[in-house]
N, C-alpha and C positions, 0 to 999 in steps of 0.2 A: 504493499500499500505506500503508495505517495505522502508522505510526513506534510504536517501546517505547513513550514518552513517553505518548502519549496513550490506552494503553492501559493503561497501568499507573492513569492518571489516570483515566481511565472506571472503573477496577475498583475506585479509593478513594473515586471519588464515590459508589458505589453500595452502597460497604460502610456508606455514612453515614448515621441516618438523621434524618430531621428532627420537631423534637418536636413537629410536625402529626400525623405518623405513627401517634408512640408515644403520644399524646392519641388518638386514634381509638380506636388498639388497644386502649387501657386501657378508654376507654368503652365498648367493645363486649364485652370481657370484663366490665363488669360488668351490662351491659343480658341477657346472656347468663345469667351468673348465677342472677340477679330470675325472668329468664323462666322457667327451668327449676326452680326452688328453688320460685316461687310459682304456678308453672300448671301444673308437672308432679308432680314428689318429693312434695308435699306433700299434695295431691288425692289421689293415687297412697296413699299411705301412708294416708290418712285414709280411705278406700276400701278397702284392706286388713283394716283395725284393725274394721270397720264389716261387713264381709259376709262374710272369710274366718273373724274370730274372733270376729265375733257379738257385738263389745263396743261399749259405750257408751263416745263419745267424749266429753271435754270439752274445749273449746281456746277456748271463747269467754272474753273481756278479766276481764268482771264474777264469773266463778263464783273463789270463794273454797270448796278445798274440804281438807276431813280426810285425813292419812295415816294409809292405812291400818293401818299400823305404830306408829303415835304416835297417837291420838286427842287429844292435846293439841295436836299441829301443824298446821298449816295450810299450805295453799301456794297462792299466786291463779297460776291457769293461764293462757296465752297462744299465741296461734294462732305465734308465731315459736318465743318461747323455752323454753314447757313444755307439752304435752298430760297429763290424766289418762284413763287407758285400763281401764275394771271391765270382765272376759272372766268369764263362768263366773257372769253374775249369778244369786242367789239359788241356786245350789248351793253345798254342801261343797267346790268350787272355787274360789269365788271370790277372785278375784283383782284389786290394782289398779296395775297401770305408769306410770312417769311417762317419757316419751318428752321428749327435748329437739331439735326439729326441727333448730337452725343445728348444733346439735353432731354431730348422727349423720349428715346432709346433707353439711355443708358442700366436705369433697374430692368426689363429684361433681359438685355444682353449680360451683365451681372450675375443674372441669377440663371439662365441658360449657362453659363461658363461653371458653376459653382454643382451645376448638376452633372455638366459632362466628368468634371474632375470625379465627383463622386461614384459616377459608374465606372468609370477609367480605371481610380485607384482601386478599386473594389476587386477588379477583376487580374491587379499585378499580388508578384507574390507579396507577401506578409514584411520583407524586408523595403520593398520598395514602395509599397501600397497604403498610403495612411488610414483609408477607409476599412479596405483587408484588415491590419492590424486593430481595427475597432473591433471587426466582423468578430473577429477571432478572441479577443479579448472580454465579449461580453459569453462567447460557447466557455471561454474558461472558467468566467464568474459563476454561470447558470451550472457547471458540471461541479464546481467547487462545492457549491450550496448544496448539491446534494449527494457528495461524498459523504463532506460534513455530519449530516444527519444519518447518513445509511453505514456507519462504523468498518462494516464487514466489506464494502464493494472500494476498489477503488476507480482512479477515472476511466482508463480503457476496460474495466468493466463496464463499466456505466455506459460509456460509450455504445460498446459492442450491441448492452442489449436493448437498446433505444433504438441503433439505426437495423437492426436485423427482425426489433416487435414486429407484428401487425397491426390491424386496427383494435383489435382484441384485446391483444398483450400491452399493449401502450393502455388501455384503459385497466388492465389487472395493474401495471406500473403505477399510474397515477393515486390508484387507490392505496398502494402498498407504500408506496413512496410523501403522501399527500402531497398532491403536486395537480397545479388544474390541468386539465386535458389539453385544453389549449393551449398551456406555454409547453408541455411535452412535444407535442405536435410540431409548432415551431422547433421546438430543438434540434427534431429528428430530422427537417429538412433541413435544417441550417448545419450539421453533420453530413448528411448526403450531398448535399452543394459544398463544399469543403471540400473532400473526397474524391467530386469527381473533376470530369477533364474540362480543357476551356472552351467546348463547345456549349457544352450542358453549363458552366456556370453562367455564359453568357444568356443563355435561353431563360436559366432560373435562377436570374438575379435576385430576383426579388425576395427569394427565399435565402440569403441570406444577407442586405437590406435589413428584413424582416427584424432581426438580431440584435441589430444597433438601434435600428428604428424603434422598435417595441419596448425595450429593456431599458433603455437607457435615454434615445434622446425626446420621444414622447412625454417620458416621465421626468425629464430635468428642465426641457426648452418651453413644452408646450405655453405652460401659463403667458412666459417672456414673448413668446409671439404671437399669442392674444391680444398681449398690450400693444406690439408693434400694427395688429391689425386696426386696432382700433385709432392707434396713432398716425396710421396711412389714412385713414377715415378724417381723421379730424384735419387732415393737409387738404385731403380732396374738398372736402367742403369750402375749406378757407379759400381754396385756388378758385373754384367755381363759384365764391360769391365774391370773389374780387373782379370776377371775371363779368358778374351781373352786374355791380356795379361799374362796370369801366375804368377800374383801376388797370387793368391789360388787356388792352384793345383785342377785338377780334380778329385785328390781321395775323398776328402775334400768338398762335394755339399750343406754341412749347411747350410751357409749364404745366397748361390743363393736358396734354399729350400726358407729361413726366410722373403728375399724379395720376391718372388712369393707367400707367404703366405698373404704379410702384405697391396703390392698393391692388391691383389685380394678381401681381407677383405675389404678395403678403398673403392674398384669397387663397391662392394656390397651394404654399407652404402648407397654411393654418390644414387645408384639407386633408394633405399630404400626414400630417399631423396625427388628426381624428381616423384615418382608415388603419392608419400605423396603431393607436393607440390601443387597449384594453381594454373590453366591454365596460360595460358598467359593475355588473356582477361579477367581473372578477376584480375590480377595482375594494371590492367591499372589504369588510371581516373577512378572513380566510376561515374556509371550514376544516380543511384541511390540517390536522398538526403531527406534530415530533412526537416521537417516542417520552421527552419532557412536557409533554401539551402545548410545546410554544409554536408559534407558527412559521412554516416552513423559509417563509421569505420576509414578513412581515417585523422576527423578532417577539412579538408578541404575543402571552397569554389570553385570547380570548375568554370574558365573563358570559357563564352562560346564563339561562332564565332565569334558574334557580339560583343562584347564587346571585344576581340581580337584586331577587326578591328580598334576599335575607339581609342584603346589605340596605334597602331600602327601610325593612324593618329596622332594623339599626338606628339606622338615622332621625324616622318617625321618635321611634322610643326617647332618642336624646334631645329633638327636639321640644318635646311633651316637657321631658324633667325639667328643660331648662324655663320656663313657660313656668311652670311649679313653681 
């Protein structure tokens, strides 16, 4: 059996990320940002302006245009920083809009970059992949908790039993080890994913990511993400309000695009935390206990109804004596 010291050292080794892992993760974020921004979003926006709005887009660096609101003011357009879009050309409704691509599309692009980095580093070996090591850490943590409560088993025995168990045997292990069956199913999928080849890892990447999202990210950051969602909504309300009060000209919609992109990205992130989070019944006081009457994952001993009733009677008697 692996002793407690070795298990703790292994967990903390996995908790420490190398400089190489961090550099790879940041490099993939940057690459994903530029690929999505330059190769996807900018062409889509230009297509929408030209085709659906039937506008004329000016975004070449050598174009210097006059502001439609001020004939003496000129602006130099650029593909990355400033576009001029003329719509309803040669009609009474003719107007010129100024579009700032970086301001408008920064948040969705950076979110795409982070998502790309998460997927890419999940598929790398743990020595190179930051997310892969996080997944390995949560698997090791889960198994170590089972091992701690099942003194007769070591980690290799636990892994072997879980991987080779069918659904009926998983339910039996759930009862024997006092673990929620959904947690055991997630662990089994994570262990099988870890041992699979690269093609299976790509196809079933969700099985690996679930271990980190379900047992660490959603537990630690769900409230923070919800707070960011509300802050994003506040930013959106303020910008839309300023636009309604004419403090933001209608011909300069970049801040509105920024606020919409921010709130959309935060809502997608929050939706993912809900999808990977535990069900409500799994977050309540666990029914399953270990040999000492302690819950397997909370470390607390739940009070049954009889004990609660006795405690209440003692409290009532004590209160009545004080009144007397």
